[in-house]
C-alpha positions as CSV (number, residue, x, y, z in Angstrom):
1,M,-14.8,-77.0,19.7
2,S,-11.0,-77.0,20.5
3,F,-10.2,-76.1,16.9
4,F,-12.7,-73.3,17.0
5,L,-11.1,-71.9,20.2
6,L,-7.7,-72.2,18.6
7,I,-9.0,-70.1,15.6
8,I,-10.4,-67.5,18.0
9,A,-7.0,-67.3,19.8
10,F,-5.3,-67.1,16.4
11,V,-7.4,-64.1,15.3
12,L,-7.2,-62.3,18.7
13,T,-3.4,-62.7,18.7
14,G,-3.2,-61.3,15.2
15,L,-5.3,-58.3,16.3
16,L,-3.0,-57.9,19.3
17,H,0.1,-57.9,17.0
18,V,-1.6,-55.2,14.8
19,A,-2.1,-53.1,18.0
20,N,1.6,-53.5,18.8
21,K,2.6,-52.2,15.4
22,A,-0.1,-49.5,15.4
23,L,1.4,-48.0,18.6
24,H,4.5,-47.1,16.6
25,E,2.8,-46.3,13.3
26,L,0.4,-43.9,14.9
27,G,3.2,-42.1,16.6
28,L,2.2,-43.2,20.1
29,D,5.6,-44.5,21.2
30,A,5.5,-42.0,24.1
31,Y,2.6,-44.1,25.5
32,R,4.5,-47.4,25.4
33,D,4.7,-47.7,29.2
34,L,0.9,-47.1,29.6
35,Y,0.2,-49.6,26.8
36,M,2.4,-52.2,28.5
37,L,0.7,-51.5,31.9
38,M,-2.8,-52.0,30.3
39,Y,-1.6,-55.0,28.3
40,Y,-0.9,-56.9,31.6
41,A,-3.2,-55.1,34.1
42,V,-6.4,-56.0,32.2
43,P,-5.8,-59.8,32.1
44,M,-4.5,-59.8,35.7
45,T,-7.7,-58.0,36.8
46,M,-9.9,-60.4,34.7
47,G,-8.1,-63.4,36.2
48,A,-8.5,-62.0,39.8
49,L,-12.2,-61.4,39.2
50,L,-12.7,-64.9,37.7
51,L,-11.0,-66.4,40.8
52,K,-13.3,-64.4,43.1
53,I,-16.4,-65.3,41.1
54,Q,-15.5,-69.0,41.2
55,G,-14.6,-68.8,44.9
56,E,-11.1,-70.0,44.4
57,K,-7.8,-68.7,45.8
58,A,-4.4,-68.6,44.1
59,T,-1.7,-70.7,45.7
60,M,1.9,-69.5,46.2
61,T,2.9,-71.6,43.2
62,D,0.2,-69.9,41.1
63,V,1.6,-66.5,42.2
64,K,5.2,-67.5,41.4
65,I,4.3,-68.8,38.0
66,G,2.2,-65.8,37.3
67,L,5.0,-63.4,38.3
68,F,7.5,-65.3,36.2
69,M,5.2,-65.3,33.1
70,G,4.3,-61.6,33.6
71,F,7.9,-60.5,34.0
72,S,9.2,-62.5,31.1
73,G,6.2,-61.5,29.0
74,A,6.7,-57.8,29.8
75,L,10.3,-57.9,28.9
76,S,9.4,-59.7,25.7
77,L,6.8,-57.1,24.8
78,L,9.2,-54.2,25.6
79,F,11.9,-55.6,23.4
80,F,9.4,-56.4,20.6
81,L,8.0,-52.8,20.7
82,I,11.5,-51.4,20.5
83,A,12.3,-53.7,17.6
84,L,9.2,-52.5,15.8
85,Q,10.6,-49.0,15.9
86,H,13.6,-50.2,13.9
87,I,12.5,-53.2,11.9
88,P,9.5,-53.4,9.5
89,G,6.6,-55.4,10.8
90,I,6.7,-57.7,7.8
91,V,10.1,-58.9,9.2
92,A,9.5,-58.6,12.9
93,F,6.3,-60.6,13.2
94,P,7.3,-63.7,11.2
95,V,10.7,-63.8,12.8
96,R,9.2,-63.5,16.3
97,N,6.6,-66.2,15.7
98,L,9.0,-68.6,14.0
99,G,11.5,-68.0,16.7
100,N,8.8,-68.8,19.3
101,L,8.2,-72.1,17.5
102,L,11.8,-73.0,17.5
103,V,12.4,-72.2,21.2
104,T,9.2,-74.0,22.2
105,A,10.0,-77.1,20.1
106,T,13.6,-77.2,21.5
107,F,12.5,-76.7,25.1
108,S,9.8,-79.4,24.7
109,M,12.4,-81.9,23.4
110,I,14.8,-81.1,26.2
111,A,12.5,-80.6,29.2
112,W,9.7,-83.0,28.5
113,K,11.5,-85.5,26.2
114,E,8.9,-84.9,23.5
115,K,9.7,-86.4,20.1
116,L,9.1,-84.6,16.8
117,S,7.6,-86.4,13.9
118,K,9.3,-86.2,10.5
119,S,6.8,-83.5,9.4
120,Q,7.4,-81.5,12.6
121,W,11.2,-81.7,12.0
122,L,10.6,-80.5,8.5
123,G,8.5,-77.6,9.7
124,T,11.2,-76.7,12.3
125,I,13.9,-76.7,9.6
126,L,11.7,-74.7,7.3
127,S,11.2,-72.2,10.1
128,L,14.9,-71.8,10.4
129,I,15.2,-71.3,6.6
130,A,12.3,-68.8,6.7
131,I,13.9,-66.7,9.4
132,W,17.1,-66.6,7.4
133,L,15.2,-65.6,4.2
134,I,13.0,-63.0,5.9
135,Y,15.7,-61.4,7.9
């Protein structure tokens, strides 16, 4: 079941990336702010409704983490949408995703003392090489 959920997340993320590129390709750059508002308002509303339905309340820690994630995610999306206006999607998407992999792996090793296997190290190194080749 977990693998199936991962596949669904993978497909939905891909569709979301297509929507990011479509915003520019369809000449809708003027609607970037509205797009970003909806990008975050819809999941925030869904989360609030889910909490209400389940009878749960968010703690102050939940709110702080949510604000941090929302703020950093909004900045990331803004910079990415601007980059898509200047860099082809065939470059921007792989570089962003491989960059995410590198930052996450590095953070995990430093913050949580996680160890990478030989194949994970190889994948990380190949990601660096792929970014260099693509860009």
